[in-house]
C-alpha positions as YAML, in Angstrom:
chain: A
units: angstrom
residues:
- id: 1
  name: MET
  ca: [0.00, 0.00, 0.00]
- id: 2
  name: ASP
  ca: [3.01, 2.33, 0.40]
- id: 3
  name: ASN
  ca: [3.34, 2.53, -3.39]
- id: 4
  name: LEU
  ca: [-0.31, 3.34, -4.10]
- id: 5
  name: ILE
  ca: [-1.56, 6.90, -4.62]
- id: 6
  name: VAL
  ca: [-5.34, 7.42, -4.64]
- id: 7
  name: SER
  ca: [-6.77, 10.76, -5.76]
- id: 8
  name: ARG
  ca: [-10.34, 11.99, -6.10]
- id: 9
  name: ASN
  ca: [-12.19, 14.07, -8.64]
- id: 10
  name: PRO
  ca: [-11.50, 12.38, -10.96]
- id: 11
  name: VAL
  ca: [-10.77, 9.12, -9.17]
- id: 12
  name: ARG
  ca: [-7.31, 7.83, -10.08]
- id: 13
  name: LEU
  ca: [-5.12, 5.04, -8.82]
- id: 14
  name: ARG
  ca: [-1.38, 5.26, -9.36]
- id: 15
  name: TRP
  ca: [1.26, 2.72, -8.44]
- id: 16
  name: VAL
  ca: [4.69, 4.23, -7.84]
- id: 17
  name: ASP
  ca: [7.98, 2.38, -7.46]
- id: 18
  name: VAL
  ca: [10.73, 4.71, -6.31]
- id: 19
  name: GLY
  ca: [13.10, 1.92, -5.34]
- id: 20
  name: GLY
  ca: [15.22, 2.52, -8.41]
- id: 21
  name: THR
  ca: [15.47, 6.30, -8.26]
- id: 22
  name: THR
  ca: [18.93, 7.75, -8.80]
- id: 23
  name: LEU
  ca: [20.20, 11.33, -8.79]
- id: 24
  name: ILE
  ca: [20.81, 12.85, -12.24]
- id: 25
  name: GLY
  ca: [24.36, 12.13, -13.38]
- id: 26
  name: ARG
  ca: [24.90, 9.16, -11.07]
- id: 27
  name: SER
  ca: [25.50, 5.61, -12.25]
- id: 28
  name: ILE
  ca: [22.49, 3.30, -12.56]
- id: 29
  name: LYS
  ca: [22.33, -0.35, -11.56]
- id: 30
  name: GLU
  ca: [19.69, -1.98, -13.74]
- id: 31
  name: TYR
  ca: [18.66, -5.45, -12.59]
- id: 32
  name: THR
  ca: [16.64, -6.18, -15.72]
- id: 33
  name: GLU
  ca: [19.21, -5.94, -18.51]
- id: 34
  name: PHE
  ca: [16.60, -6.12, -21.24]
- id: 35
  name: TYR
  ca: [15.37, -2.60, -20.25]
- id: 36
  name: ASP
  ca: [18.87, -1.16, -19.95]
- id: 37
  name: ARG
  ca: [19.96, 0.99, -22.90]
- id: 38
  name: ALA
  ca: [23.64, 0.16, -22.23]
- id: 39
  name: TYR
  ca: [22.79, -3.51, -22.77]
- id: 40
  name: TRP
  ca: [21.59, -2.55, -26.27]
- id: 41
  name: GLN
  ca: [24.61, -0.22, -26.74]
- id: 42
  name: MET
  ca: [22.28, 2.76, -27.14]
- id: 43
  name: GLY
  ca: [23.72, 4.94, -24.36]
- id: 44
  name: THR
  ca: [25.35, 4.90, -20.96]
- id: 45
  name: ARG
  ca: [24.16, 3.84, -17.53]
- id: 46
  name: ARG
  ca: [24.06, 7.43, -16.26]
- id: 47
  name: ALA
  ca: [20.85, 8.76, -14.71]
- id: 48
  name: GLU
  ca: [19.19, 11.27, -17.05]
- id: 49
  name: PRO
  ca: [15.67, 11.75, -18.41]
- id: 50
  name: SER
  ca: [16.48, 9.98, -21.69]
- id: 51
  name: TYR
  ca: [17.42, 6.81, -19.76]
- id: 52
  name: ASP
  ca: [13.87, 6.51, -18.38]
- id: 53
  name: LEU
  ca: [12.40, 7.40, -21.76]
- id: 54
  name: PHE
  ca: [14.31, 4.52, -23.34]
- id: 55
  name: ALA
  ca: [12.98, 2.03, -20.76]
- id: 56
  name: LEU
  ca: [9.43, 3.33, -21.16]
- id: 57
  name: ALA
  ca: [9.48, 3.28, -24.96]
- id: 58
  name: TRP
  ca: [11.11, -0.10, -25.24]
...
């Protein structure tokens, strides 16, 4: 329940996992290589907005 956000008007449920958050510019440890852009040789393992965009789009 700690990862669930409930809002009203309109009613929305959101599940949030902040366990993998990393400061911008820091190195990322990705446990699921398939979603790691460095695994695909499409970038580095540095925390930046494009890293999350890659994982989302993939």
